[in-house]
N, C-alpha and C positions, 0 to 999 in steps of 0.2 A: 416698317413692321419687322420685328424680330422673327427669327425662324421658329422659336419655341416660346410660347406664352403660357405661363403656369398660373393656375388658380390658387387662391388661398386654400390651405389644407383644412378640410372639414371632417371631423369625426374619423380621421384616418388611423386613430389608435384602436379602433374597434377590432376585436379578434373573434367575436361571435355575433351571429345574427339569429334571433329566435333560438338561442341556445346551441346553434350549430357552428362548429369551428370553421373559420374561413381559411381556405388555402390561398394565401396571399401570393399574387403573381403580378408580373408586368404585362398589361394588356395593351395591344396596339389595335385600334379600330381603323379600318379603311372604309370610308363611307362615300357613296355616290353623291348624295345631296344633304348629308348631315342628319339623316333620319334616325340614326342610332344614338343620338345624343342622350336620350333618357336612359338607355341601357348602359352606356359608357359612364354616365354620371352616377347611376345606382351602384355600379361596380366600384367606382372610385370611393363612394361613401362607405362601402363595405370594408375599406382599408387597403385596397389594391392601388398600385400605381397605374395610371391610365394616360395614354396619348391618343389623340383623335386627328385623323387626316380626312379632309373633305375634298373630293375631286372637282366638283363644279365650282368655278370661281365666284359666281354670284351668291353662293351659299356659304362662303368660307368664314363669315363672321359668326355663324352659328356655333355655339359652344364656348365662345370666349368667356372666361370667368368661371365656367363650370368645370372644365377639365383642361389639361395641357393640350395645346394645339400645335401641330407640326405641318410644315409646308412640303415635305418630301418624306413620305412614309418609308421609302426604301432605305433611308439612312438610319432607321430605327429598328430594322429587322433583327439585328444582333442583340439589341437591348430587350426585345420582346420575348416573353415566355409563352404567350398566347396571342395569336393574330386572328382578328375577327373581321370578316368581310360581310357587309350588310346588304349586298345586292347581287343580282346575277350579272354575268359577263366577265367574272374573274376566275372562272373555272380552271383555265390553263395555268394562271398564276398560282392558284391554290395547289395544284398538282406539283408544280415546280418547287414550291416552298416545302411541301410535305416530303418530297424526295430529298430535300436538303436537311431534313430532320426537324423541321419546325412543327409545332402544334398549331393547327389551323382549323378554325371554324368557318366553313364556307362551302361553296358549291364545287361541282366538277364540270367538265365540258359537257358531259351527258345531261346533267340537270339544268345547265344553262340552256341547252337546246330544248328541253321539255317546256320551258316557260317562254323563251324568246321566239321560237319557231312553232307557231300554232299547228302547222301541218305535221311537223315531226311529232309533237305531243299527241295529236289525234292518231297518227300511225302507230305510235308506241302503245297507246291504249288498246288498239285492235290487236297488236302483236301479243299483248298480255291477256287477251281474251276478255276485255272489258267492253261492255256495251256502250256505243257512242251514238250521238245524234247525227243525222245526215248533214253534211257541210260541203261547201265548194269554195275553192280559192279563186280570186280574181285579181287581175293586174290593171284593169281600167274600169271606169264606172259604166261605160256604155254596155259592155258585156254583162255586167251585173244587172243592169236595168232590164236588158233583154231577157236574161234568165228568169227574173221575177215575173215578167210579163208572160213568159211561156210556162212558168211553174208557180202560179199564184198560191201564196201561203203566207203565214206569219214568220218573219225572219229576224235574226239578230245580226247587226253589222258589227264585226269584230276586227279592228285594225291589227296588223301584224308588225313585227320588228319594232323599231324605235317609235313609230307613230302610236303604238298602243299605250305609251306613257301619257298621252293626252286622253285622260279617262273620259272627258266629256264627249269624245267622238264615238264611244261605244253607244249604239242605239238599239233599243229593244222595241221591235215593232208590235203593234197591237191589232192591226187590221188583217183579217184572214185572207184578203186578196193581195196583201203586200203593197197597197197604195201608199201608206205612210213611209215605208222603206224606200220606195222609188223616189218620193219627194226628197227624202234626206240624201239619197245618193246624188240626185241632181244638184242639190245645194252644195254638197261636198265637192262636186266636179267644178262648180263655179269658183269656190273659195280656195281649193287646193290644187286643181289641175293635175299635173303629172307628178306632183311632189308628195302625194298621199302614200305611195308605196302599195304593197300587196295587202289584201284584206280578205276575210272570210264572210260568207253568208251562211249562218247556221240556222237550221229549222228550229223555231221556238216551240217549246213544250211547256205546258202549264204544270205547276206543282210548287213544292217548297224549295227555296234556294238555301243550301246548307253546305258547309265545308267541313272536312275532317283533316286533321293535321297531326304530325308527330315529329319528334327529333330522331335523327339517325346517326349512329356512332361509327359508321364505316363498315359495319358488318350486319347490324340489325336495328330495328326500331326500338326506341326507348319508350316505356310506358309510365304513366297513363297517356291516353290519347286526348286530343282536344277537339271539341265540336263547337263550331262558330256559326253565328247568324249575322251576316253583314247587312248594313244599311247604307246603300250607295248613293241614293238620290239626295239632292241638296236640301229639300224641304220635307217636313213631316208628311206621313201618308204616302211616301214614295212619289212625290211630285218634284218637278224641276229637272235640271240636267244631271247626268251621271257625274259623280266625283270619284276620286280614288276610293274614298269612303268617308262617311260622316260619323260612324261609330259601329260598335258590334256588341253582341251579347254572346256568352259562351259558358261552357262547363267542361270539366275533365271527366273522362270515363275510362274504365279498364278494358271495355270491349265495345265494338261498334260494328253492326252489320254493314254499314256504308264503307268503313275502313277495310273490312274483310273483302268486300266486292271490288275495291279499287286499289288503294295504296299498298295493301299487304301483298298483292300480287307482284309488286315491283321490288320487293325486298332483295332477291338475289341479284337483280340488275343494278340496284343502287349500291350493293356491296361490291360488285365488280368494278364500279367506277370510284370506289373508296369515298363516297359522299359522306361528309360529316357536317351536318347542319340541320335545317328545319325545312320540311316540305309539306305543302297543303294542296288539296285538290277540291275545287269548288264544283258542286253538283246541283242539278235539279232532280228531285225525287218525287214520285207519285205512286199511285197504286199499281202501276204497270212496271215500275223498275227504277233503277238508279242510272242517271245520265251525267257522266262527268263533263264539265265545261272547259276547265283550264287548270293548269298547274301553277303554283307559286313555290319555286324551289329556293327559298331564302326566307328571311324574316318577313312576315306579313305586317303591314302597317295600317292600322294601329294594333293588329292582333297580338304582336309580341309584347306590347306594353300592358295590355289587359291580361295576357297570360302571366306576366311577371307579378301582377297584383294577386294572382291566384296560387302562388307557390309560397311555401314556408321556408325554403332554404335559400342561402345566398345565391344570387343569379350568376355571379362570377364562378362559383363552384360548378354550377350546372354546365355553363359553356365550356369550362376547362375539361370537365370529365367527358363530355361529348366529343370535343376536338381531340382528346387524348385516346379515344377509342374504348372508353370504359363502359361496362354494362351496369346499370343501376336503375332504381325506381325513383322518379321525381316525387318529392313530398309536397302534395298539393292540398288546397283547401276544399272542403265540401261545399256543395251549393253552386251558386252562380257568380260570374264576374261580368261586368259591363263597363263600357267606356264610350265617351263622346268627345269628338273634337270641338274645341272652341276656336273659331276662325274669324278672320277680319278681311275686309276688301283687299285684293280683288278675288279672293278664293271663290270658285275653283279655276278662275281664268288667269291668264298671264298678261298682266298690264302693269308695267313698271311705274308709269306715271301715277296711276291710281294708288299703287302700293306706297310710293314715296309721299303722296299727298295725305293719305288717310291713316296709314298703318305703321310706317317705318319708325322705329324707336319708341312706339307706344309702350306704356308701362302696364305690366300685369300686376294689379294691386290686390292684396289680400286684406279683406275686412278684419279678419282675425288671423294672427300669425300661425296658421296651421296649413302646412303644405303636403300633408299625407294624402295620397291619391291624386296629386297634381303632377303631371309628367311634363317636363319642359320639352317643347318641340323645336320650333325655329326661333330660338331665343339666344341672347347673350346676357351676361350678368355684369353690370357696372355698379360699383359701390353697393353691392347686395341687392340691387333692383333688377328684376327680370324685364328685359326690353325685347320687343319683337324685331327680328331681323330676317335675313334671307330675302326671298322675293315671292313666296307663295301665299302668305297670310295665315299659315297654321300656327296658332299661338301655343296652346297647351292641349293635352289630352287629360280628361278627368275620368277617374275610375271609381267603381264601387263594387262591393262584394256582399253576399248575403246567402242565407240558407234558401230563401225563395227569390224569384226574379224581382218581385215587388220590393223586397228588402234591399237588394242590390241597386235597383233604380233609385230608391229613396236616398240611399247614401250618396250616390253619384250626383243627383240633382241638388242635394243639400250642399255638397262641396262646390258645385258650380255657382250656387247662390252666394258663396263666400268670396267670389272673384268679381273684380271690376276691370273690364277690358273695353276700352272705348270702341264703339262701332262693331262689337262682336255679335256673332250669331251662331246657333247650334241647333241640332235636332232635339225636339222635346218628347220624342216618342221612341227612343232607343229601348228595345226590349219589349215593346207592346205586342209585337207579333207572336211572342212566345206561346201565349195561351192557345191561340188557334193553331199555330204550327205544331205544337207538341201533341195536340189531339190527333191531327192528321198523321204525324209520324208514328204515334202509338198504334193507330188503327192499321197502318201499313206494315207494322212490325219492324220499324227502322230505328227505334230508340232502345 
């Protein structure tokens, strides 16, 4: 394998997108699992030069044929005019690169800790006078089981550290005595033993799950803000195991009471850490208040792809201006944006044998040659065919936009209907919660 594999140049002569002049730059993407392929590919099609590095070896086929791939990102730092990190854990590296004069879109050591260390994140919320739900950290299952026995209630099991990447391990209890949580804790003890690491039990509260997010340019938030409704369960009607996510619906807003009560309070602290990236806070809200659950101090997946579907200006321009510390207003579409993952076995589980048997190198076929709103995820391109690769089974994300949620849904599902992906599955109810959720949020004064 050569160290640099270049794709065929497509539409690279473009100098404008939607009538907006493109600031052509050399973009270097450093990705943990190849999740930012869609963003890198879009910026490439805008006319920029793009190189993509993927850290995880099992994912390194992702992106071949779409953008130039490199095996050692450090050798391309001098070439890069904009460096983009797509995940947490690189905060120290980002700081060093910025100190060396590079334009970097990515986290800081502070924002890494907000996401990766749940206890730190909760402590910071308290420090910034944000209301939080009761929680307790545990280092073994027996102590947690004893705690639930002595304090019966409905709880959420939230793994910390690296274990939180296994999204199916997050468990939301429904029993008011905590009996279901105790059963799951006993099952985890048998299957994981001492390898599970630390975890939290957080008291469950009923309400609407909603997140608010924004870009940050090193000194202040960039407007408009984004409001997102995630669909995390595998099956429609919120059934089945928790996945990283199956899809989201969203819209852009100039103001948000939820933002003012949460992220806005962090603006001076984020400026102090010179954070230049994207940050999201997931909350449960009800008539009694706003309760933050966790931070995502990086691109949210698939959030960022759906956000891209809702902006009018070139995405490369947006990332460059944020990384460069510029203050501006993002040119966004009115109405709603929506997206759904189309996945194949073994998603959401890790099973290499099943993936190789049912999914590896399967082709994403288009009934009509129309790829608008189809975002490549864990794919490679061979002879202009989109082939599934990696090891997770995430094929594509499909988006739709519209003035109403129904319009956006119709566009998205029509686009999904134009695809043939063998053994694929996806949620058929993304966006359905909006009518009920919006009524509640309006009555609580939170929209």
